[in-house]
Backbone as CSV, one residue per row, in Angstrom:
resi,resn,N_x,N_y,N_z,CA_x,CA_y,CA_z,C_x,C_y,C_z
1,MET,80.636,96.585,122.227,81.981,96.135,122.029,82.449,95.803,120.425
2,THR,81.465,95.649,119.726,81.663,95.473,118.295,82.015,96.901,117.758
3,THR,81.296,98.024,118.157,81.821,99.482,117.993,82.911,99.781,118.645
4,PHE,83.338,99.361,119.400,84.782,99.994,120.510,85.892,99.119,119.182
5,ILE,85.674,97.731,118.975,86.782,97.253,118.315,87.034,97.887,116.496
6,GLU,85.701,98.039,116.156,85.525,98.904,114.926,86.716,100.246,115.171
7,LEU,86.289,100.831,116.194,87.117,102.050,116.134,88.514,102.045,116.635
8,LEU,88.750,101.165,117.217,90.143,100.785,117.579,90.839,100.272,116.126
9,VAL,90.156,99.700,115.386,91.082,99.073,113.998,90.831,100.472,113.174
10,ASN,89.971,101.224,113.362,90.060,102.290,112.467,91.148,103.411,112.802
11,GLY,91.170,103.515,114.145,92.140,104.431,114.612,93.764,103.706,114.584
12,VAL,93.679,102.430,114.812,94.977,102.226,114.221,95.558,102.735,112.912
13,SER,94.743,101.935,112.012,94.988,102.545,110.437,95.192,103.673,110.160
14,ILE,94.316,104.901,110.792,94.621,105.906,110.903,96.152,106.248,111.362
15,GLY,95.834,106.062,112.604,97.219,106.395,113.120,98.495,105.820,112.502
16,SER,98.188,104.748,111.667,99.666,104.462,111.008,99.882,105.512,109.669
17,VAL,98.827,106.002,108.914,98.910,106.845,108.108,99.534,108.324,108.737
18,TYR,98.820,108.614,109.832,99.539,109.766,110.468,101.006,109.466,110.941
19,ALA,101.725,108.241,111.414,102.903,108.018,111.648,103.766,108.159,110.320
20,LEU,103.330,107.650,109.175,104.061,108.227,107.918,104.492,109.630,107.467
21,ILE,103.375,110.585,108.017,103.461,111.611,107.773,104.472,112.611,109.019
22,ALA,104.231,111.860,110.029,105.085,112.641,111.036,106.496,111.856,110.808
23,LEU,106.684,110.922,110.694,108.026,110.477,110.002,108.835,111.427,109.149
24,GLY,107.925,111.780,108.061,108.548,113.002,107.533,109.025,114.178,107.922
25,PHE,108.004,114.890,109.085,108.630,115.882,109.773,109.980,115.304,110.594
26,VAL,110.025,114.568,111.268,110.935,113.722,112.067,112.579,113.603,111.137
27,ILE,111.999,113.226,109.947,113.462,112.831,109.016,114.220,113.924,108.758
28,ILE,113.377,114.817,108.350,113.952,116.240,108.062,114.181,117.094,109.021
29,PHE,113.916,116.900,110.164,114.093,117.567,111.167,115.690,117.011,111.774
30,LYS,115.649,115.762,111.914,116.993,115.146,112.291,118.074,115.368,111.314
31,ALA,117.760,115.480,110.045,118.853,115.787,109.117,119.364,117.417,108.868
32,THR,118.264,117.963,109.323,118.475,119.571,109.178,118.374,120.421,110.276
33,GLU,117.676,119.859,111.476,117.252,120.408,112.706,116.118,121.701,112.225
34,VAL,115.578,121.695,111.219,114.423,122.245,110.493,113.068,121.730,110.541
35,VAL,112.395,122.577,111.418,110.748,122.001,111.003,110.249,122.252,110.071
36,ASN,109.878,121.393,109.279,109.434,121.644,107.764,107.388,121.803,107.798
37,PHE,107.286,122.999,107.976,106.074,123.622,108.092,105.244,123.223,106.302
38,ALA,106.493,123.110,105.459,105.759,122.886,104.185,105.271,121.504,103.802
39,HIS,105.466,120.525,104.593,104.870,119.143,104.667,103.402,118.903,104.364
40,ALA,102.688,119.736,104.554,101.244,119.491,103.846,101.064,119.876,102.680
41,SER,101.971,120.654,102.102,102.072,120.848,100.825,102.382,119.909,99.850
42,LEU,103.508,119.258,100.421,104.042,118.463,99.882,103.186,116.963,99.526
43,LEU,102.184,116.971,100.739,101.285,115.763,100.820,100.024,116.418,99.718
44,LEU,99.850,117.384,99.680,98.905,117.860,98.298,99.771,117.382,97.298
45,VAL,100.496,117.745,97.138,101.472,117.774,95.523,100.987,116.095,95.106
46,GLY,101.634,115.230,96.227,101.619,114.030,95.818,100.015,113.414,95.388
47,GLY,99.304,113.731,96.094,97.714,113.394,95.953,96.995,113.781,94.670
48,TYR,97.724,115.013,94.525,96.967,115.735,93.358,97.325,114.982,92.179
49,VAL,98.709,114.501,92.006,99.336,113.980,90.975,98.934,112.651,90.613
50,ILE,98.526,111.915,91.554,97.586,110.780,91.694,96.281,110.624,91.022
51,ALA,95.521,111.954,91.892,94.170,112.016,90.988,94.130,112.285,89.932
52,VAL,94.945,113.478,89.427,94.720,113.386,87.897,95.523,112.812,87.090
53,LEU,96.238,111.744,87.470,96.828,110.853,86.135,96.200,109.497,86.171
54,HIS,95.770,109.235,87.421,95.002,107.792,87.407,94.158,107.204,86.444
55,GLU,93.489,108.135,85.688,92.571,107.686,84.486,93.295,107.297,83.219
56,ASP,94.401,108.002,82.975,95.181,107.933,82.053,96.459,106.891,82.143
57,LEU,97.093,107.007,83.197,98.191,105.874,83.614,97.843,104.271,84.236
58,GLY,96.391,104.423,84.907,96.364,103.332,85.771,96.331,103.828,87.054
59,PHE,95.714,103.324,88.035,95.957,103.515,89.516,97.534,103.398,89.853
60,TRP,98.145,102.339,89.702,99.482,101.937,90.070,100.374,103.004,89.822
61,LEU,100.408,103.148,88.196,101.284,103.851,87.775,101.513,105.494,88.307
62,ALA,100.020,105.884,88.486,100.121,106.801,89.068,100.190,107.148,90.434
63,LEU,99.960,106.535,91.179,100.626,106.102,92.555,102.227,106.499,92.314
64,VAL,102.986,105.538,91.492,104.536,105.594,91.386,104.601,107.109,90.817
65,ALA,103.791,107.531,89.796,104.304,109.261,89.711,103.980,110.090,90.535
66,GLY,102.843,109.815,91.579,102.701,110.801,92.367,103.785,110.721,93.622
67,VAL,104.429,109.580,93.937,105.602,109.636,94.969,106.513,110.167,94.260
68,ALA,107.144,109.695,92.901,108.077,110.458,92.473,107.725,111.963,92.847
69,VAL,106.907,112.646,92.054,106.644,114.004,91.887,106.620,114.799,93.327
70,ALA,106.434,114.076,94.117,106.284,114.361,95.591,107.504,114.785,95.901
71,ALA,108.593,113.579,96.125,110.058,113.446,96.368,110.787,114.227,95.889
72,VAL,110.742,114.500,94.315,111.332,115.432,93.423,110.876,116.849,94.006
73,VAL,109.610,117.091,94.285,109.343,118.535,94.540,110.074,119.054,96.064
74,GLY,110.235,117.902,96.935,110.819,118.038,97.981,112.220,118.109,98.295
75,ALA,112.998,117.273,97.134,114.445,117.511,97.139,114.489,119.014,96.317
76,LEU,113.789,119.265,95.564,113.869,121.137,94.823,113.723,121.902,95.813
77,VAL,112.661,121.649,96.728,112.588,122.897,98.091,114.116,122.994,98.868
78,GLU,114.488,121.622,99.100,115.579,121.765,99.783,117.103,122.452,99.168
79,PHE,116.712,122.118,97.785,117.832,122.504,96.865,118.223,124.183,96.665
80,CYS,116.853,124.429,96.222,116.573,125.589,95.687,116.426,126.701,96.642
81,VAL,116.073,126.423,97.626,115.309,127.362,98.672,115.978,127.512,99.873
82,LEU,116.007,126.297,100.435,116.746,126.442,102.138,118.338,126.330,101.575
83,ARG,118.972,125.644,100.454,120.360,125.468,100.588,120.824,126.699,100.140
84,ARG,120.103,127.506,99.113,120.248,128.615,98.878,120.342,130.025,99.817
85,SER,119.417,129.579,100.868,119.270,130.653,101.921,120.654,131.133,102.795
86,ARG,120.577,132.327,103.096,121.833,132.879,103.888,121.624,132.910,105.217
87,ALA,120.002,132.407,105.721,119.896,132.446,107.050,120.380,130.845,107.696
88,GLY,121.534,131.429,108.698,122.069,130.060,109.429,120.950,129.732,110.547
89,ASP,120.084,130.543,110.910,119.421,130.324,111.766,118.269,129.189,111.548
90,GLN,118.157,127.946,112.219,117.031,127.028,111.979,115.571,127.538,112.044
91,HIS,115.373,128.308,112.919,114.230,129.286,113.383,113.325,130.076,112.171
92,VAL,114.778,130.468,111.407,114.346,131.650,110.187,114.229,130.365,109.071
93,LEU,114.832,129.290,108.923,114.408,128.384,107.795,113.100,127.832,108.141
94,ALA,112.719,127.614,109.260,111.344,127.059,109.364,110.469,128.158,109.199
95,ILE,110.871,129.240,109.060,109.414,130.322,108.595,109.636,130.242,107.254
96,VAL,110.706,130.240,106.586,111.052,129.863,104.861,110.074,128.878,104.369
97,THR,110.085,127.746,105.357,109.058,126.622,105.093,107.709,126.992,104.861
98,ILE,107.353,127.790,105.729,105.930,128.530,105.671,105.430,129.077,104.390
99,GLY,106.452,129.654,104.142,106.395,130.666,102.765,105.994,129.618,101.561
100,VAL,106.875,128.640,101.836,106.771,127.739,100.418,105.657,127.158,100.524
101,ASP,105.251,126.252,101.890,103.966,126.134,102.058,102.828,126.873,101.183
102,ILE,102.785,128.102,101.883,101.754,129.217,100.985,101.898,128.993,99.678
103,LEU,102.796,129.260,99.052,102.988,129.274,97.712,102.496,127.939,97.019
104,LEU,102.796,126.547,97.370,102.590,125.282,96.573,101.250,125.110,96.851
105,THR,100.823,125.516,98.061,99.151,125.203,98.591,98.483,126.187,97.819
106,THR,98.602,127.394,97.780,97.768,128.731,96.734,97.951,127.771,95.608
107,GLU,98.935,127.580,94.824,98.841,127.067,93.330,98.019,125.768,93.302
108,LEU,98.341,124.941,94.370,97.276,123.399,93.926,95.987,123.987,94.328
109,THR,95.685,124.799,95.060,94.212,124.951,95.716,93.484,125.541,94.575
110,ARG,94.247,126.461,93.623,93.935,127.186,92.408,93.340,125.893,91.457
111,ARG,94.426,125.145,91.339,94.262,124.417,90.327,92.728,123.299,90.542
112,ILE,92.653,122.815,91.596,91.770,121.959,92.398,90.237,122.976,92.199
113,GLY,90.547,123.906,92.731,89.056,124.714,92.711,87.837,124.107,93.743
114,THR,86.892,123.931,93.181,86.095,123.365,93.917,85.589,122.123,94.066
115,ASP,86.400,121.191,92.895,86.319,119.821,92.561,86.918,118.933,93.942
116,VAL,86.253,117.706,93.829,86.510,116.554,94.603,87.071,115.810,93.974
117,LEU,88.567,115.238,94.067,89.412,114.627,92.986,89.062,113.151,93.545
118,ALA,88.487,112.174,92.676,88.735,110.638,93.290,90.062,110.201,92.695
119,MET,90.544,109.234,93.520,92.267,108.878,93.508,92.072,107.455,93.134
120,GLY,90.706,107.082,92.025,90.933,105.779,91.452,91.193,104.282,91.800
121,ASP,91.508,104.467,93.330,92.154,103.427,94.166,91.091,102.017,93.655
122,PRO,91.543,100.696,93.925,91.252,99.507,93.276,90.254,99.017,94.899
123,TRP,90.290,99.546,95.585,89.645,99.467,96.808,88.050,99.838,96.888
124,GLN,88.132,100.869,96.399,86.533,101.369,96.085,85.943,101.647,97.601
125,SER,84.671,101.096,97.911,84.021,101.207,99.119,83.539,100.048,99.503
126,GLN,84.645,98.897,99.232,84.325,97.538,99.662,84.936,97.457,101.315
127,VAL,83.966,96.661,101.807,83.967,96.221,103.191,84.280,94.939,103.534
128,VAL,85.238,94.778,104.513,85.634,92.976,104.944,84.800,93.152,106.125
129,GLN,83.866,91.998,106.381,83.146,91.456,107.385,84.296,90.499,108.054
130,ILE,84.918,90.722,109.330,85.224,89.845,110.266,84.421,89.712,111.543
131,GLY,84.262,88.656,112.004,83.390,88.056,113.233,82.461,89.452,113.402
132,GLY,81.800,89.818,112.756,80.471,90.824,112.772,81.209,92.201,112.777
133,ILE,82.547,92.018,112.632,82.949,93.901,112.553,83.084,94.031,110.982
134,SER,82.682,95.269,110.837,83.006,95.706,109.517,84.029,96.683,109.229
135,ILE,85.060,96.341,108.499,86.556,97.182,108.169,86.631,97.293,106.874
136,ALA,86.875,98.633,106.333,86.814,99.075,105.203,88.380,98.365,104.357
137,GLN,88.210,98.061,103.516,89.232,97.371,102.706,90.532,98.347,102.620
138,THR,90.138,99.715,102.390,90.884,100.828,102.421,91.826,100.921,103.608
139,ARG,91.257,100.645,104.832,91.972,100.706,105.988,92.698,99.882,106.358
140,ILE,92.469,98.399,105.786,93.576,97.499,105.801,94.764,97.860,105.026
141,ALA,94.567,97.970,103.814,95.395,98.480,102.652,96.402,99.461,103.613
142,ALA,95.971,100.684,104.393,96.534,101.719,104.624,97.460,101.147,105.928
143,LEU,96.981,100.294,106.720,97.834,99.725,107.428,98.975,98.956,107.389
144,VAL,98.529,97.720,106.414,99.537,97.235,105.472,100.814,98.000,105.154
145,THR,100.033,98.860,104.138,101.150,99.938,103.537,102.012,100.463,104.387
146,ALA,101.176,101.112,105.578,102.420,101.792,106.208,103.266,101.041,106.729
147,ALA,102.636,99.843,107.693,103.666,99.481,108.333,104.745,98.378,107.268
148,THR,104.470,98.234,106.112,105.405,97.926,105.557,106.683,98.969,104.791
149,LEU,106.209,100.080,104.742,107.039,101.419,104.396,107.853,101.441,105.609
150,ILE,107.323,101.752,106.634,108.007,102.260,108.007,108.923,100.884,108.355
151,THR,108.819,99.799,107.944,109.815,99.003,108.384,111.105,99.056,107.559
152,CYS,110.744,99.029,106.275,111.556,99.068,105.295,112.370,100.545,105.424
153,PHE,111.953,101.344,106.248,112.697,103.159,106.531,113.484,102.442,107.513
154,LEU,113.192,102.039,108.699,113.865,101.576,109.835,114.878,100.885,109.602
155,LEU,114.846,99.649,108.709,115.724,98.739,108.334,117.015,99.821,107.283
156,ALA,116.588,100.647,106.333,117.535,101.470,105.780,118.142,102.253,106.610
157,PHE,117.477,103.175,107.682,117.846,104.082,108.527,118.967,103.386,109.434
158,ARG,118.732,102.253,109.564,119.784,101.300,110.349,121.008,100.984,110.018
159,TYR,120.591,100.506,108.425,121.731,99.560,107.934,122.634,100.215,106.581
160,THR,121.801,101.128,105.868,122.381,101.326,104.729,123.162,102.614,104.796
161,SER,124.191,102.997,103.824,125.264,104.175,104.069,124.726,105.642,104.376
162,TRP,122.996,105.763,103.905,122.384,106.628,103.925,121.929,107.043,105.072
163,GLY,121.506,105.924,105.817,120.773,106.125,107.308,121.970,106.139,108.044
164,ILE,123.009,105.675,107.871,124.311,105.628,109.083,124.718,107.055,108.813
165,ALA,124.652,107.681,107.575,124.871,109.097,107.243,124.213,110.148,108.106
166,MET,122.820,109.867,107.944,122.127,110.857,108.747,121.976,110.420,110.188
167,ARG,122.243,109.356,110.703,122.038,109.218,111.980,123.730,109.680,112.927
168,ALA,124.224,110.022,111.999,125.764,110.826,112.328,125.687,111.978,112.325
169,ALA,124.856,112.571,111.243,124.567,113.789,111.002,123.493,114.510,112.057
170,ALA,122.344,113.761,112.562,121.880,114.022,113.729,122.512,114.181,115.052
171,GLU,123.466,113.310,115.092,124.200,113.214,116.323,125.191,114.483,116.449
172,ASP,125.976,114.947,115.514,126.970,115.666,115.512,126.975,116.203,114.059
173,ARG,126.415,117.398,113.438,126.847,117.635,112.269,128.353,117.962,112.142
174,GLU,128.602,118.784,112.740,130.327,119.151,112.344,131.271,118.067,112.549
175,THR,131.193,117.042,113.378,131.832,115.951,113.423,131.559,114.924,112.207
176,ALA,130.201,114.740,111.989,129.941,114.058,110.525,130.649,114.670,109.576
177,ALA,130.847,116.094,109.497,131.094,116.672,108.163,133.078,116.425,107.860
178,LEU,133.386,116.584,109.335,134.716,116.315,109.186,135.065,114.775,108.893
179,MET,134.473,114.043,109.221,134.222,112.605,109.006,134.163,112.133,107.415
180,GLY,133.600,113.140,106.791,133.289,112.581,105.222,131.954,112.869,104.614
181,VAL,131.031,112.892,105.747,129.428,112.942,105.398,129.144,113.874,104.790
182,ARG,128.339,113.948,103.514,128.044,114.750,102.888,126.837,115.425,103.248
183,LEU,126.596,116.532,104.051,125.511,116.731,104.882,124.335,117.350,103.833
184,SER,124.878,117.913,102.241,123.717,118.446,101.679,123.019,117.270,100.993
185,ARG,123.901,116.314,100.902,123.125,114.919,100.182,122.152,114.301,101.129
186,VAL,122.281,114.236,102.586,121.556,113.837,103.643,120.442,115.035,103.884
187,SER,120.417,115.744,103.383,119.440,117.170,103.640,118.547,116.533,102.578
188,MET,119.111,116.407,101.320,118.318,116.422,99.886,117.518,115.111,100.275
189,GLY,118.464,113.934,100.725,117.649,112.353,100.896,116.548,112.409,101.670
190,ALA,116.847,113.382,102.655,115.971,113.644,103.881,114.486,114.349,103.175
191,TRP,114.518,115.329,102.630,113.456,115.847,101.740,112.552,114.954,100.820
192,ALA,113.461,114.251,99.883,112.934,113.515,99.447,111.931,112.180,99.830
193,VAL,112.706,111.684,100.710,111.735,110.453,101.384,110.843,110.949,102.145
194,ALA,110.735,112.232,102.746,109.818,112.736,103.316,108.606,113.160,102.312
195,GLY,108.824,113.660,101.405,107.803,113.749,100.120,107.359,112.712,99.930
196,ALA,108.199,111.461,99.770,107.509,110.111,98.879,106.722,109.705,100.188
197,LEU,106.877,109.642,101.143,105.986,108.991,102.439,104.503,110.180,102.237
198,ALA,105.006,111.391,102.126,103.583,112.237,102.173,102.763,112.007,101.001
199,ALA,103.358,111.180,100.048,102.555,110.904,98.649,101.714,110.011,99.079
200,VAL,102.208,108.966,99.782,101.341,107.598,100.281,100.226,108.072,101.111
201,ALA,100.996,108.783,102.118,99.755,109.072,102.892,98.516,109.849,102.695
202,ALA,99.048,110.673,101.544,97.891,111.702,100.732,96.595,110.415,99.958
203,LEU,97.261,109.278,99.646,96.420,108.437,99.067,95.305,108.017,99.979
204,PHE,95.866,107.213,101.123,95.174,106.730,102.355,94.183,107.678,103.166
205,LEU,94.381,109.290,102.737,93.872,110.103,104.171,92.619,110.507,102.675
206,THR,92.665,110.263,101.515,91.678,110.586,100.676,90.745,109.684,99.970
207,VAL,90.875,108.265,100.109,90.293,107.122,99.741,89.104,106.937,100.545
208,PHE,88.271,106.003,100.491,87.055,105.601,101.345,87.594,105.605,102.615
209,PRO,86.601,106.165,103.769,85.363,106.470,103.682,85.201,108.184,103.346
210,THR,86.515,108.622,103.029,86.313,110.132,102.771,85.690,110.431,101.159
211,PRO,85.167,111.331,100.618,85.061,111.691,98.942,86.334,111.544,98.437
212,GLY,87.044,111.727,98.768,88.527,112.615,97.889,89.231,113.658,98.238
213,LEU,89.973,113.707,97.080,90.902,114.873,97.630,90.531,116.406,97.146
214,ASP,90.344,117.238,97.896,89.915,118.507,97.600,91.085,119.742,98.629
215,ARG,90.496,120.607,98.010,91.548,121.717,98.597,92.051,121.964,100.025
216,SER,91.098,121.072,100.725,91.277,121.025,102.343,92.254,120.176,102.941
217,THR,92.547,119.029,101.698,93.366,118.024,101.937,94.460,118.173,102.830
218,SER,95.181,119.367,102.443,96.506,119.525,103.298,96.262,119.760,104.771
219,LEU,95.209,120.373,105.166,95.077,120.762,106.633,95.147,119.322,107.503
220,VAL,94.701,118.229,106.813,94.890,117.048,107.302,96.069,116.897,107.638
221,ALA,97.285,116.941,107.195,98.320,117.048,107.844,98.866,117.530,108.974
222,LEU,98.212,118.804,109.426,98.098,119.167,110.759,97.881,118.603,111.803
223,LYS,97.543,117.328,111.626,97.061,116.452,112.290,98.180,115.478,112.852
224,ALA,99.100,115.338,111.949,100.370,114.783,112.140,101.102,115.141,113.055
225,PHE,101.036,116.694,113.104,102.347,117.602,113.489,102.247,117.295,114.850
226,PRO,100.846,117.230,115.513,100.990,116.824,117.119,101.626,115.404,117.115
227,ALA,101.386,114.409,116.451,102.001,113.127,116.612,103.536,113.019,116.541
228,ALA,104.120,114.046,115.854,105.278,114.473,116.000,105.987,115.121,117.202
229,ILE,105.251,115.996,117.385,105.508,116.751,118.342,105.761,115.998,119.847
230,LEU,104.550,114.870,120.022,104.374,114.325,120.900,105.346,113.347,121.396
231,GLY,105.762,112.706,120.262,106.508,111.685,120.076,108.125,112.022,120.397
232,GLY,108.057,113.117,119.979,109.537,113.611,119.956,110.115,113.933,118.905
233,LEU,110.007,115.170,118.415,110.713,115.323,117.079,112.048,115.278,116.414
234,ASP,112.891,114.627,117.608,114.401,114.047,116.851,113.843,112.415,117.287
235,SER,112.661,111.929,116.858,112.680,110.475,117.528,111.830,109.823,116.607
236,THR,112.492,108.787,115.845,111.707,107.838,114.730,110.943,107.043,115.454
237,THR,110.881,106.352,116.383,110.252,105.676,117.490,109.159,106.660,117.761
238,GLY,109.116,107.519,118.328,108.358,108.603,118.669,107.271,109.064,117.462
239,ALA,107.635,109.048,116.596,106.832,109.427,115.328,105.723,108.460,115.458
240,LEU,106.018,106.980,115.522,105.382,105.976,115.324,104.275,105.621,116.185
241,VAL,105.007,105.853,117.661,103.915,105.506,118.779,103.151,107.225,118.467
242,GLY,103.400,107.833,118.407,102.564,109.182,118.358,101.520,109.243,117.431
243,GLY,101.685,108.912,116.074,101.025,108.667,115.077,99.646,107.904,115.649
244,LEU,100.207,106.873,115.986,99.048,105.638,116.379,98.204,106.210,117.676
245,ILE,98.738,107.175,118.594,97.985,107.813,119.693,97.164,108.400,119.181
246,ILE,97.384,109.380,118.138,96.650,110.602,117.635,95.279,109.871,117.067
247,GLY,95.974,108.854,116.148,94.429,108.065,115.510,93.825,107.587,116.271
248,LEU,94.041,106.787,117.665,93.234,106.225,118.401,92.155,107.232,118.861
249,ALA,93.208,108.216,119.500,92.233,109.522,120.020,91.463,109.966,119.356
250,GLU,91.481,110.160,118.077,90.571,111.131,117.258,89.783,109.923,117.070
251,SER,89.827,108.751,116.365,88.673,107.629,116.121,88.006,107.361,117.565
252,LEU,88.328,107.250,118.465,87.630,106.860,119.903,86.937,108.436,119.897
253,ALA,87.111,109.474,119.730,86.592,110.658,120.531,85.618,110.827,119.447
254,ALA,85.602,110.513,117.800,84.654,110.837,116.989,83.445,109.754,117.358
255,GLY,83.948,108.518,117.425,82.837,107.524,117.557,82.143,107.702,119.114
256,TYR,82.730,108.355,120.025,81.692,108.329,121.068,81.449,109.613,121.453
257,GLN,81.297,110.563,120.379,81.147,112.117,120.613,79.569,112.598,121.339
258,ASN,78.883,111.535,120.699,77.553,111.507,121.311,77.353,111.368,122.712
259,ASP,78.108,110.668,123.305,78.318,110.296,124.563,79.060,111.329,125.585
260,VAL,79.752,112.555,124.716,80.524,113.330,125.658,79.998,115.098,124.883
261,THR,78.819,114.917,124.428,78.332,116.443,124.021,78.689,117.472,124.843
262,PHE,78.722,117.517,126.241,79.001,118.428,126.576,80.313,119.166,126.542
263,LEU,81.004,118.210,125.955,82.832,118.868,125.382,82.441,119.671,123.925
264,GLY,81.226,119.524,123.380,81.123,120.125,122.382,80.842,119.277,121.064
265,ARG,80.720,119.673,120.037,80.321,119.032,118.512,81.992,119.100,118.067
266,GLY,82.428,117.986,117.314,83.585,117.776,116.642,84.721,117.863,117.557
267,ILE,84.416,117.235,118.480,85.325,116.717,119.534,86.853,115.977,118.883
268,GLY,86.442,115.248,117.972,87.472,114.877,117.113,88.615,115.352,116.699
269,GLU,88.019,116.505,115.853,88.839,117.335,115.326,90.137,117.898,116.196
270,VAL,89.398,118.201,117.343,90.569,119.141,118.238,91.456,118.237,119.344
271,VAL,90.773,116.633,119.370,91.307,115.987,120.413,93.090,115.694,120.023
272,PRO,93.472,115.848,118.713,94.867,115.725,118.905,95.596,116.501,119.320
273,TYR,95.119,117.925,119.247,95.904,118.958,119.940,95.652,118.909,121.481
274,LEU,94.788,118.376,121.987,94.300,118.403,123.520,95.664,117.355,123.982
275,VAL,95.763,116.183,122.880,96.734,115.265,123.458,98.034,115.503,123.480
276,MET,97.989,116.450,122.827,99.439,117.131,122.513,100.086,117.909,123.772
277,ILE,99.067,118.777,124.145,99.164,119.368,125.177,99.406,118.963,126.468
278,VAL,98.529,117.945,126.350,98.719,117.283,127.811,100.114,116.314,128.271
279,ILE,100.440,115.865,127.181,101.849,115.113,126.813,102.955,115.978,126.921
280,LEU,102.719,117.232,126.438,103.655,118.371,126.884,103.673,118.865,128.149
281,LEU,102.661,119.046,128.514,102.947,119.334,129.967,103.432,118.433,130.889
282,ILE,103.630,117.367,130.639,104.255,116.229,131.397,105.778,116.118,131.082
283,ARG,105.717,115.831,130.004,107.419,115.806,129.159,107.287,116.602,128.110
284,PRO,108.086,117.801,128.364,108.084,119.040,127.419,109.147,118.554,125.835
285,ALA,109.869,117.611,126.370,110.708,117.120,125.104,109.902,115.854,124.410
286,GLY,108.950,115.855,124.811,107.864,114.523,124.012,108.061,113.512,124.973
287,LEU,107.526,111.975,124.481,107.414,110.927,124.918,109.282,110.212,124.682
288,PHE,109.365,110.438,123.482,110.787,109.853,123.086,111.984,110.692,122.796
289,GLY,111.502,111.805,122.811,112.523,113.280,122.582,114.080,113.298,123.432
290,THR,115.022,113.692,122.615,116.078,114.080,123.365,115.860,115.193,124.551
291,ARG,116.136,115.128,125.824,116.168,116.566,126.552,117.646,116.791,126.482
292,GLU,117.365,118.442,126.314,118.629,119.222,126.042,119.060,119.685,127.450
293,LEU,120.441,119.211,127.769,121.040,119.306,128.884,122.225,120.730,128.728
294,ALA,121.666,121.677,129.920,122.707,123.007,129.697,123.310,122.967,131.154
295,ARG,124.704,123.574,130.815,125.097,123.726,132.160,125.111,125.157,132.895
296,VAL,124.356,125.465,133.942,124.136,126.670,134.594,125.222,127.122,135.435
């Protein structure tokens, strides 16, 4: 029972981090109707800046710098690439983001090389004992931070002028533009917020119990993509629920993989995609996604 509770807590913790990444996918999709395949490289940008600067600036200033740089890079991608593109089709723009991801990831991979970069976090490998259950402090910090950021985002999304503009753009872009909503600002703001959230997620994906940031860290962001898809790519609530589902499924599958050896080793690596496939077979639009209706 103790093992199950530990796996449950770890699953919720890592799931909340996946929810931050999935929220970035959803924010950009709601604002621009483009699936951002460059999100993994934004995550790597933020993590790399934190890892490189923490010795000179200290951890907290390095974290602020990493979040700011990732946000700026996200905004620049929107301003310099997507906004300048003559492709009006969102599917073409999604392919463009794949090219952006390859360029950014290749350059960062070249800089990182074979090194594993420490993040300089204050929690290190400290563990908290609660009723015989061992929980890493990094997991607690991840859960608290993710919950705080998600709450702040949802409040801003509902009550600020930027959030209202984004909701209007997501509902009907043409009508929103006619009503005075500046779609370019909404789009750039969405990319910046998504980049900032990705940088925070990068931190908690690379601290204990993982060894640190390396050139494969960006691949972890791909696990959050099923979370966004199964929750519904146009639903912020779906991103949160999807992240938790993926985190719990991955944690439990990895923790009990010795009991399901007939499924093969490393089942925890593929279970996010298995869960996504099962959910989409039942609900093609995702758990909270909007079903498109068409007159036949």
